[in-house]
C-alpha positions as CSV (number, residue, x, y, z in Angstrom):
1,X,-4.6,63.3,38.8
2,X,-4.6,61.2,35.7
3,X,-2.3,63.6,34.0
4,X,0.3,63.6,36.8
5,X,-0.2,60.2,38.4
6,X,2.2,57.7,36.8
7,X,4.5,60.2,35.1
8,X,4.9,62.3,38.3
9,X,5.6,59.2,40.3
10,X,8.2,58.0,37.8
11,X,9.8,61.5,37.9
12,X,10.2,61.3,41.6
13,X,11.6,57.8,41.6
14,X,13.9,57.9,38.5
15,X,14.9,61.5,38.2
16,X,18.4,61.7,36.8
17,X,20.8,63.7,39.0
18,X,23.4,63.9,36.3
19,X,21.2,65.7,33.7
20,X,19.0,67.9,35.8
21,X,20.9,70.9,37.0
22,X,18.7,72.9,39.3
23,X,20.4,72.8,42.6
24,X,19.4,74.6,45.7
25,X,22.0,76.2,47.9
26,X,21.6,76.0,51.7
27,X,24.3,77.2,54.1
28,X,26.8,77.4,51.3
29,X,26.4,73.8,50.3
30,X,25.1,72.9,46.8
31,X,22.2,70.5,47.3
32,X,19.5,68.9,45.2
33,X,16.6,66.6,45.8
34,X,17.5,63.0,45.1
35,X,15.2,60.2,44.0
36,X,13.8,59.5,47.4
37,X,12.9,63.1,48.1
38,X,16.1,63.8,50.1
39,X,18.9,66.2,49.0
40,X,22.2,65.5,47.3
41,X,25.0,67.2,49.1
42,X,27.2,66.8,46.1
43,X,25.2,67.8,43.0
44,X,28.0,67.0,40.6
45,X,28.4,63.4,41.5
46,X,25.3,62.6,43.5
47,X,24.9,60.9,46.9
48,X,23.2,57.8,48.2
49,X,19.5,58.5,48.7
50,X,19.8,57.1,52.2
51,X,22.2,55.4,54.6
52,X,20.3,52.1,54.2
53,X,21.1,51.9,50.5
54,X,24.8,52.4,51.1
55,X,25.0,49.8,53.9
56,X,23.0,47.3,51.9
57,X,25.2,47.9,48.8
58,X,28.3,47.4,50.8
59,X,27.0,44.2,52.4
60,X,25.9,43.0,49.0
61,X,29.4,43.7,47.6
62,X,31.2,42.0,50.5
63,X,28.9,39.1,50.9
64,X,29.3,37.0,47.8
65,X,29.6,33.4,46.5
66,X,32.7,32.8,48.6
67,X,30.7,33.1,51.8
68,X,28.6,30.2,50.7
69,X,30.9,27.9,48.8
70,X,34.3,28.5,50.4
71,X,34.2,29.5,54.0
72,X,32.2,26.4,55.3
73,X,34.7,24.1,53.6
74,X,37.7,26.0,55.0
75,X,36.1,25.9,58.5
76,X,35.6,22.1,58.2
77,X,39.0,21.5,56.9
78,X,40.9,23.6,59.4
79,X,39.5,22.4,62.7
80,X,35.8,23.4,62.6
81,X,34.9,25.8,65.4
82,X,38.6,26.3,66.2
83,X,39.0,28.0,62.8
84,X,36.9,30.9,64.1
85,X,39.8,32.0,66.3
86,X,42.3,32.7,63.5
87,X,39.4,33.9,61.3
88,X,38.4,36.7,63.6
89,X,42.0,37.4,64.5
90,X,42.8,38.0,60.9
91,X,39.7,40.2,60.6
92,X,41.1,42.5,63.2
93,X,44.7,42.7,61.9
94,X,44.2,42.3,58.1
95,X,40.6,42.8,57.0
96,X,39.2,45.8,59.0
97,X,42.3,48.1,58.7
98,X,42.3,48.0,54.9
99,X,38.5,48.1,54.7
100,X,38.4,51.3,56.9
101,X,41.3,52.9,54.9
102,X,39.6,52.4,51.5
103,X,36.1,53.5,52.7
104,X,37.5,56.6,54.4
105,X,39.7,57.5,51.5
106,X,36.8,57.4,49.0
107,X,34.4,59.3,51.2
108,X,36.9,62.0,52.1
109,X,37.6,63.2,48.5
110,X,34.5,61.8,46.8
111,X,36.5,60.2,44.0
112,X,36.9,56.8,42.5
113,X,39.8,54.4,43.0
114,X,42.0,56.2,40.4
115,X,41.5,59.8,41.3
116,X,41.9,59.2,45.1
117,X,45.6,58.9,44.4
118,X,45.8,62.7,44.0
119,X,46.9,62.2,47.6
120,X,50.0,60.4,46.4
121,X,50.4,60.9,42.7
122,X,53.2,58.4,42.3
123,X,50.9,55.6,43.4
124,X,48.1,56.4,40.9
125,X,49.0,53.2,39.0
126,X,47.6,51.2,42.0
127,X,44.2,52.6,41.2
128,X,44.4,51.7,37.6
129,X,45.4,48.2,38.6
130,X,42.3,47.9,40.8
131,X,40.0,48.9,38.0
132,X,41.6,46.5,35.5
133,X,41.4,43.6,38.0
134,X,37.7,44.5,38.7
135,X,37.1,44.5,34.9
136,X,38.7,41.0,34.4
137,X,37.0,39.6,37.4
138,X,33.6,41.0,36.3
139,X,34.0,39.1,33.0
140,X,34.2,35.6,34.5
141,X,32.2,36.4,37.7
142,X,29.2,37.0,35.4
143,X,29.7,33.6,33.8
144,X,29.3,32.1,37.2
145,X,26.1,34.1,37.6
146,X,25.0,32.6,34.2
147,X,25.6,29.1,35.6
148,X,23.3,30.0,38.5
149,X,20.6,31.3,36.0
150,X,20.9,28.1,34.0
151,X,20.4,25.9,37.0
152,X,17.5,28.0,38.2
153,X,15.7,27.6,35.0
154,X,16.5,23.9,34.9
155,X,15.0,23.6,38.3
156,X,11.5,24.2,37.0
157,X,11.2,20.5,36.3
158,X,10.1,17.6,38.3
159,X,12.1,15.5,38.8
160,X,15.2,17.6,38.7
161,X,17.2,16.9,35.5
162,X,20.4,15.9,37.3
163,X,18.5,13.2,39.2
164,X,16.8,11.8,36.1
165,X,19.1,9.2,34.6
166,X,16.8,8.3,31.6
167,X,17.1,11.6,29.8
168,X,20.8,12.3,29.4
169,X,23.0,9.8,31.3
170,X,24.9,6.8,29.9
171,X,26.4,3.7,31.2
172,X,29.3,5.6,32.9
173,X,26.8,7.5,35.1
174,X,26.1,5.6,38.3
175,X,26.0,5.9,42.1
176,X,27.7,2.6,42.7
177,X,30.4,0.4,41.1
178,X,29.2,-1.9,38.4
179,X,29.6,-5.7,38.3
180,X,30.5,-6.8,34.8
181,X,32.7,-9.8,35.5
182,X,35.9,-8.2,34.5
183,X,39.1,-7.6,36.5
184,X,40.2,-4.5,38.3
185,X,43.7,-3.1,37.8
186,X,45.5,-1.8,40.8
187,X,47.2,1.3,39.6
188,X,49.5,1.6,42.6
189,X,51.1,-1.9,42.2
190,X,50.4,-2.6,38.5
191,X,49.1,-6.0,39.4
192,X,45.9,-7.8,38.4
193,X,43.4,-9.5,40.7
194,X,41.4,-12.1,38.6
195,X,39.1,-12.8,41.5
196,X,37.8,-9.2,41.5
197,X,34.6,-8.5,39.6
198,X,34.3,-4.8,39.9
199,X,34.9,-2.8,36.7
200,X,37.8,-0.2,36.7
201,X,35.8,2.0,34.3
202,X,35.6,5.5,36.0
203,X,32.1,6.5,37.0
204,X,30.5,9.8,37.9
205,X,27.4,10.5,39.9
206,X,24.5,12.0,38.0
207,X,24.9,15.5,39.3
208,X,28.6,15.6,38.3
209,X,27.8,14.2,34.9
210,X,25.1,16.7,34.3
211,X,27.4,19.6,35.2
212,X,30.2,18.4,32.8
213,X,28.2,17.0,29.9
214,X,24.9,19.0,29.8
215,X,25.6,22.4,31.3
216,X,29.3,23.0,30.3
217,X,29.5,20.5,27.5
218,X,33.1,20.5,28.6
219,X,35.9,19.8,26.1
220,X,39.1,18.0,26.8
221,X,41.2,21.1,27.5
222,X,41.9,24.8,27.1
223,X,43.0,24.3,23.5
224,X,39.7,22.6,22.5
225,X,37.5,25.7,22.4
226,X,34.6,24.3,20.4
227,X,31.5,26.2,19.7
228,X,29.6,28.5,22.1
229,X,27.2,26.7,24.4
230,X,24.2,28.8,23.5
231,X,22.0,28.1,26.6
232,X,24.9,29.4,28.7
233,X,25.5,32.3,26.2
234,X,21.9,33.4,26.5
235,X,22.1,33.1,30.3
236,X,25.2,35.3,30.2
237,X,23.4,37.9,28.1
238,X,20.5,37.9,30.6
239,X,22.9,38.4,33.5
240,X,24.4,41.4,31.8
241,X,21.0,42.8,31.0
242,X,20.0,42.5,34.6
243,X,23.2,44.3,35.7
244,X,22.8,47.0,33.1
245,X,19.2,47.6,34.0
246,X,20.0,47.9,37.7
247,X,22.9,50.4,37.1
248,X,21.4,52.5,34.3
249,X,21.2,55.4,36.7
250,X,24.2,54.4,38.8
251,X,23.6,54.3,42.6
252,X,20.3,56.0,42.2
253,X,18.8,52.9,40.6
254,X,21.1,50.2,42.1
255,X,20.4,51.6,45.6
256,X,16.7,50.6,45.1
257,X,17.5,47.1,43.8
258,X,19.7,46.1,46.7
259,X,16.8,46.3,49.1
260,X,15.8,43.0,47.6
261,X,19.1,41.5,46.3
262,X,21.0,42.1,49.5
263,X,18.3,40.8,51.9
264,X,16.8,37.9,49.9
265,X,19.9,35.6,50.4
266,X,19.4,35.8,54.2
267,X,15.7,34.7,53.8
268,X,16.8,31.7,51.7
269,X,19.6,30.7,54.0
270,X,17.2,30.8,56.9
271,X,14.7,28.7,55.1
272,X,17.4,26.2,54.0
273,X,18.7,26.0,57.6
274,X,15.3,25.3,59.1
275,X,14.6,22.7,56.5
276,X,18.1,21.2,56.9
277,X,17.8,20.9,60.6
278,X,14.7,18.7,60.2
279,X,16.5,16.1,58.1
280,X,18.1,12.9,59.3
281,X,21.9,13.3,59.4
282,X,21.9,17.1,59.8
283,X,23.4,16.8,63.2
284,X,26.4,14.9,61.9
285,X,27.0,17.5,59.2
286,X,27.0,20.4,61.8
287,X,29.2,18.4,64.1
288,X,31.8,18.3,61.4
289,X,31.3,21.9,60.6
290,X,31.4,23.5,64.0
291,X,30.8,21.0,66.8
292,X,32.3,18.1,68.7
293,X,34.6,17.4,65.7
294,X,36.4,20.7,66.1
295,X,40.1,20.3,66.5
296,X,42.0,22.9,68.5
297,X,45.3,21.3,67.7
298,X,44.9,22.7,64.1
299,X,45.7,26.1,65.5
300,X,49.3,25.0,65.7
301,X,49.5,24.7,61.9
302,X,50.6,27.7,60.0
303,X,48.5,26.8,57.0
304,X,45.3,27.3,59.1
305,X,46.3,30.9,59.8
306,X,47.1,31.5,56.1
307,X,43.8,30.2,55.1
308,X,42.0,32.4,57.6
309,X,43.9,35.5,56.5
310,X,43.3,34.8,52.8
311,X,39.6,34.1,53.3
312,X,38.9,37.2,55.4
313,X,40.9,39.4,52.9
314,X,39.1,38.2,49.8
315,X,35.8,37.9,51.5
316,X,35.7,41.6,52.4
317,X,36.5,42.6,48.8
318,X,39.3,44.9,49.7
319,X,41.8,46.1,47.1
320,X,39.4,45.8,44.3
321,X,38.4,49.5,44.2
322,X,34.8,48.8,44.8
323,X,34.8,50.0,48.4
324,X,36.4,53.3,47.4
325,X,33.9,53.8,44.6
326,X,30.8,53.1,46.7
327,X,32.0,55.2,49.6
328,X,32.7,58.1,47.3
329,X,29.0,58.7,47.0
330,X,28.6,59.2,50.8
331,X,27.9,62.5,52.4
332,X,31.1,64.0,53.8
333,X,30.0,63.8,57.5
334,X,28.9,60.2,57.3
335,X,30.3,58.0,60.1
336,X,32.4,55.7,57.9
337,X,34.0,54.1,60.9
338,X,30.7,52.8,62.2
339,X,29.7,51.6,58.7
340,X,32.9,49.6,58.3
341,X,32.3,47.7,61.6
342,X,28.7,46.9,60.7
343,X,29.6,45.6,57.2
344,X,32.6,43.6,58.3
345,X,30.8,41.9,61.2
346,X,27.8,41.2,59.0
347,X,30.0,39.6,56.3
348,X,31.7,37.3,58.8
349,X,28.4,36.4,60.5
350,X,26.9,35.6,57.1
351,X,29.8,33.2,56.4
352,X,29.2,31.3,59.7
353,X,25.5,31.3,59.2
354,X,25.7,29.9,55.7
355,X,27.9,27.1,56.9
356,X,25.1,25.8,59.1
357,X,22.7,25.8,56.1
358,X,25.2,24.1,53.9
359,X,26.4,21.4,56.3
360,X,23.0,20.4,57.5
361,X,22.0,19.5,54.0
362,X,25.3,17.8,53.3
363,X,24.9,15.8,56.5
364,X,21.6,14.5,55.2
365,X,23.2,13.6,51.9
366,X,25.9,11.6,53.7
367,X,23.2,9.9,55.7
368,X,21.3,8.9,52.5
369,X,24.4,7.5,50.8
370,X,25.6,5.9,54.1
371,X,29.0,7.7,53.7
372,X,31.0,9.7,56.2
373,X,30.4,13.5,56.0
374,X,34.0,14.2,54.8
375,X,33.4,12.2,51.6
376,X,30.5,14.5,50.4
377,X,32.0,17.8,51.4
378,X,33.2,19.9,48.5
379,X,34.2,23.6,47.8
380,X,33.8,26.0,45.0
381,X,32.1,24.8,41.8
382,X,32.0,21.3,43.1
383,X,29.8,22.4,46.0
384,X,27.6,24.9,44.3
385,X,26.9,23.0,41.1
386,X,27.5,19.3,41.9
387,X,27.3,18.3,45.6
388,X,24.6,20.7,46.8
389,X,22.3,20.3,43.8
390,X,22.6,16.5,44.3
391,X,21.7,16.9,48.0
392,X,18.7,19.1,47.1
393,X,17.5,16.5,44.7
394,X,17.0,14.0,47.6
395,X,14.6,16.3,49.4
396,X,10.8,16.2,49.1
397,X,9.6,18.9,46.7
398,X,13.2,19.2,45.4
399,X,12.4,21.7,42.6
400,X,11.3,24.3,45.2
401,X,14.5,24.1,47.2
402,X,16.6,24.1,44.1
403,X,15.0,27.2,42.7
404,X,15.5,29.0,46.0
405,X,19.1,28.0,46.3
406,X,20.1,29.1,42.8
407,X,18.1,32.2,43.0
408,X,20.0,33.0,46.1
409,X,23.3,32.4,44.3
410,X,22.0,34.8,41.6
411,X,21.3,37.6,44.0
412,X,24.6,37.1,45.8
413,X,26.5,37.4,42.5
414,X,24.5,40.4,41.2
415,X,25.3,42.5,44.3
416,X,29.0,41.9,43.9
417,X,28.7,42.7,40.1
418,X,26.9,46.0,40.8
419,X,29.9,47.3,42.7
420,X,32.4,46.0,40.2
421,X,30.7,47.7,37.3
422,X,30.1,50.8,39.4
423,X,33.9,50.9,40.0
424,X,34.6,51.0,36.3
425,X,31.9,53.6,35.4
426,X,32.8,55.8,38.4
427,X,36.5,55.8,37.4
428,X,35.6,56.7,33.8
429,X,33.4,59.6,34.9
430,X,35.9,60.9,37.4
431,X,38.7,60.8,34.8
432,X,36.6,62.7,32.2
433,X,33.9,64.5,34.1
434,X,33.0,67.1,31.4
435,X,32.6,64.4,28.8
436,X,30.9,61.6,30.6
437,X,29.3,63.1,33.8
438,X,25.9,63.3,32.1
439,X,26.2,60.1,30.1
440,X,25.8,57.5,32.9
441,X,23.4,55.4,30.9
442,X,25.6,55.3,27.8
443,X,28.7,54.4,29.8
444,X,26.9,51.6,31.7
445,X,25.5,50.1,28.5
446,X,28.8,50.3,26.7
447,X,30.7,48.7,29.6
448,X,28.2,45.8,29.9
449,X,28.2,45.2,26.2
450,X,32.0,45.2,25.9
451,X,32.5,42.9,28.9
452,X,29.8,40.6,27.5
453,X,31.6,40.2,24.2
454,X,34.9,39.7,25.9
455,X,33.3,37.0,28.1
456,X,31.9,34.9,25.3
457,X,35.0,32.5,25.2
458,X,34.0,31.7,28.8
459,X,30.8,30.1,27.6
460,X,32.3,27.9,24.9
461,X,33.0,24.2,25.5
462,X,36.3,25.2,27.0
463,X,34.7,28.0,29.0
464,X,35.2,26.6,32.4
465,X,39.0,26.4,31.8
466,X,39.0,30.1,30.9
467,X,37.0,30.9,34.1
468,X,39.5,28.9,36.2
469,X,42.5,30.6,34.5
470,X,41.1,34.1,35.1
471,X,40.3,33.3,38.7
472,X,43.7,31.8,39.4
473,X,45.8,34.7,38.0
474,X,43.6,37.8,38.3
475,X,41.9,37.3,41.7
476,X,44.8,35.9,43.6
477,X,47.9,37.4,45.1
478,X,47.7,40.4,42.8
479,X,45.2,41.8,45.3
480,X,47.8,41.4,48.1
481,X,50.2,43.5,46.0
482,X,47.8,46.4,45.5
483,X,46.7,46.3,49.2
484,X,50.3,46.4,50.4
485,X,51.1,49.3,48.1
486,X,48.0,51.1,49.3
487,X,49.1,50.8,52.9
488,X,52.6,52.0,52.1
489,X,51.3,54.9,50.0
490,X,48.8,56.2,52.6
491,X,50.6,55.3,55.8
492,X,54.2,56.2,55.0
493,X,54.2,58.5,52.0
494,X,51.0,60.5,52.6
495,X,51.3,59.9,56.4
496,X,49.2,58.0,58.8
497,X,48.8,60.9,61.1
498,X,47.7,63.2,58.3
499,X,45.2,60.5,57.1
500,X,43.8,60.2,60.6
501,X,43.2,64.0,60.7
502,X,41.4,63.7,57.4
503,X,39.1,61.0,58.9
504,X,38.5,63.2,61.9
505,X,37.2,65.9,59.7
506,X,34.4,63.5,58.7
507,X,33.6,61.6,61.9
508,X,34.8,64.1,64.6
509,X,37.9,64.2,66.8
510,X,38.8,61.0,68.6
511,X,41.4,60.4,71.4
512,X,44.9,59.2,70.7
513,X,44.0,56.0,72.4
514,X,41.2,55.4,70.0
515,X,43.6,55.6,67.0
516,X,46.4,53.6,68.7
517,X,45.2,50.2,67.2
518,X,44.5,51.6,63.7
519,X,47.8,53.4,63.6
520,X,49.7,50.3,64.7
521,X,47.9,48.2,62.0
522,X,48.4,50.7,59.2
523,X,52.0,51.3,59.9
524,X,53.2,47.8,61.0
525,X,50.9,44.9,61.7
526,X,48.8,44.8,58.5
527,X,51.7,45.3,56.1
528,X,53.7,42.6,57.9
529,X,50.7,40.1,57.7
530,X,50.1,40.9,54.0
531,X,53.8,40.5,53.2
532,X,53.9,37.1,54.9
533,X,50.8,35.9,53.0
534,X,52.2,37.3,49.7
535,X,55.6,35.6,50.1
536,X,53.9,32.4,51.1
537,X,51.5,32.5,48.2
538,X,54.3,33.1,45.7
539,X,56.5,30.4,47.2
540,X,53.6,27.9,47.2
541,X,52.3,28.8,43.7
542,X,51.0,25.9,41.7
543,X,49.7,26.0,38.1
544,X,46.0,25.9,37.8
545,X,44.2,22.7,37.0
546,X,40.6,21.7,36.5
547,X,40.1,18.2,37.9
548,X,42.6,16.0,36.1
549,X,43.0,18.5,33.2
550,X,46.4,20.2,33.1
551,X,46.7,23.6,31.4
552,X,49.0,23.9,28.4
553,X,52.1,26.0,28.6
554,X,50.7,28.7,26.4
555,X,47.7,29.0,28.7
556,X,49.9,29.5,31.7
557,X,51.9,32.1,29.7
558,X,48.6,33.9,28.9
559,X,47.7,33.9,32.6
560,X,51.0,35.5,33.5
561,X,50.6,38.1,30.7
562,X,47.2,39.1,32.1
563,X,48.7,39.4,35.6
564,X,51.5,41.5,34.2
565,X,49.1,43.7,32.2
566,X,47.4,44.6,35.4
567,X,50.5,45.3,37.5
568,X,52.6,47.0,34.9
569,X,50.7,50.2,35.2
570,X,52.1,50.8,38.7
571,X,55.7,51.3,37.6
572,X,54.6,52.9,34.2
573,X,52.5,55.6,35.9
574,X,55.2,56.2,38.6
575,X,57.9,56.7,35.9
576,X,55.5,58.9,33.9
577,X,54.8,61.1,36.9
578,X,58.6,61.4,37.6
579,X,59.3,62.3,34.0
580,X,56.6,65.0,33.8
581,X,57.7,66.6,37.1
582,X,60.3,69.5,37.1
583,X,63.6,69.9,38.9
584,X,66.3,67.5,40.0
585,X,65.5,63.8,40.7
586,X,65.1,64.5,44.4
587,X,62.8,67.4,43.7
588,X,60.8,65.3,41.3
589,X,60.4,62.6,43.9
590,X,59.1,65.1,46.4
591,X,56.6,66.5,43.9
592,X,55.1,63.1,43.0
593,X,54.9,62.1,46.6
594,X,53.1,65.3,47.6
595,X,49.3,65.7,47.2
596,X,48.2,67.6,44.1
597,X,46.5,71.0,44.1
598,X,43.1,69.4,43.7
599,X,43.5,67.0,46.6
600,X,41.0,67.3,49.5
601,X,37.3,67.4,50.1
602,X,35.3,67.7,46.9
603,X,33.1,70.5,48.1
604,X,34.5,73.9,49.1
605,X,32.3,74.0,52.2
606,X,34.2,71.0,53.6
607,X,37.7,72.4,52.9
608,X,38.2,73.5,56.5
609,X,41.2,73.4,58.8
610,X,44.5,73.0,56.9
611,X,42.7,72.9,53.6
612,X,41.1,76.3,54.2
613,X,44.6,77.6,55.2
614,X,46.1,76.4,51.9
615,X,43.3,78.1,50.0
616,X,43.8,81.4,51.9
617,X,47.5,81.3,50.9
618,X,46.8,80.6,47.2
619,X,43.7,82.6,46.3
620,X,43.9,86.3,45.8
621,X,41.6,88.6,47.8
622,X,39.6,89.5,44.7
623,X,38.8,85.9,43.9
624,X,38.1,85.2,47.5
625,X,35.6,88.0,47.6
626,X,33.7,86.6,44.6
627,X,33.7,83.0,46.0
628,X,30.2,83.1,47.6
629,X,28.5,84.1,44.3
630,X,30.4,81.3,42.5
631,X,29.2,78.8,45.0
632,X,25.6,79.8,44.6
633,X,25.7,79.6,40.9
634,X,27.8,77.0,39.0
635,X,30.7,75.7,41.0
636,X,28.8,74.3,43.9
637,X,31.8,75.0,46.1
638,X,34.2,72.9,44.0
639,X,37.6,74.3,43.2
640,X,37.7,75.3,39.6
641,X,40.7,75.3,37.2
642,X,40.8,79.1,37.4
643,X,41.5,78.8,41.1
644,X,44.8,77.0,41.3
645,X,45.6,75.4,44.7
646,X,49.2,74.5,45.6
647,X,48.9,72.4,48.8
648,X,52.4,71.2,48.6
649,X,53.8,74.4,50.1
650,X,52.3,73.5,53.5
651,X,53.9,70.0,53.8
């Protein structure tokens, strides 16, 4: 017992599916026990240990910081409860269709966001763009996680440091205007009022001052880089260590971590909501969020619908490649349709629920300062690291609430990062399976180390400007471009009807009426909605700013270069595919728009219906007779290079 106890338990929990090659074969399917005692259907790539791990990972990926610090503000600004009407409308016409398409695509062929485009080779550059965007976003997103870690550690003090003026504040840090006997200058009319005795020196509240001067040590602009802010640098290192540790065995290890990281935020939100509802002024905050202050006339404004579409699109994390990567580890017969509905509704419900927790506390803050609620409502960094910490500092036992809040932000960020890094590592392994399939640990460590080093400029004194620049150019309308091309590639080039038949191979046959809505969305409604949002976003583009700081021209040029670097692979890969193809220009176009020989279900046992017919046409009788022995030994039912498949002859 002593000899086997701990070692045997560790073997069962952390067994590496990539290095241990002793599969069982049952009913022609290559299977192997996974970490939880179940069996991997796909021994080469591995599968989720359970359905719960996949659902929790997807929820953790979709539910991120934006659900907490952006949606409540948008709802308040766009009519309160009335905003839910365009929000759920856009969920149906823009969010769910793309979400279902990406999840189904990854599960069907068990490949990452690059290799799935074996279905439409000319569009493979879209997958490369997704991986590059995920990489750039992972760089600065982990910096935001580092901010949360910093604040969490700083919260182990009483009183909270951003509420203690004596330690770090100066004469410009105040809650109220100062009386120093001087005059105030009216900037609008350029006239002086001698009778006034309120100073015109700008003041900042303690929380804002702490954020700028202590945490960021912010310089005057992007060009004033300064030294690395070492407390933030160490927090960034810790963030990458946490991510690398959770992903060192891929989904086999991260699937266990999400049991905590995906559920803990809901516990904290519930605790904050219950505490917030007991505070004075909470009712006023909720009334402004979703209550009597709701304004139905806002529905007549086009900007409200644009905000709803943008929020639902980015909130679901579509067009990043992560949905495809995570779904590629599902078993083939998994009901991906049901999973998509669950994840999307959970994501939207979380946004609404988080708003109650946020606005109840902000309502109390407005009550304490005797200000209207709109004057204390913020979004983004200003909410997470200025307004809400200040509100928490006014509560009894404030360090406890602050620790819970920032630990919640940490877990929200980690879940999203797990999927982003998994997108990168999965794409690398799928591109070079023989070289990297058994080196999951090395790829994960190398990826985290490289991204950490690249992200160091984001923790310098000018770091917040780099974070804002990357967010503005790399996580904006570029995702609309990739999603739109994804819809065009699968709905028009590959064919919506053919794609629906592929989905039915996994979830079973459905009626034509069942697919009517999805077919309409994929072919017309969703492309039109995304096109309108894309054109609107481009026409209303404004250069990024941080507060009153304007970015230099070279900074904007760098942002456009990063955006171009991500998008340029789409035409480059398309032209490369055309150049490598044989025949006339028309014949080449047909070839690169036709699925490759390797396209289809990953395992041979699932290549039924038209995929089985293609195989029968391409494989000689002698090879076909030897297929069962191959399946039971090494190939696990996967088409090998010695068995060329030419699916294009049947299209």
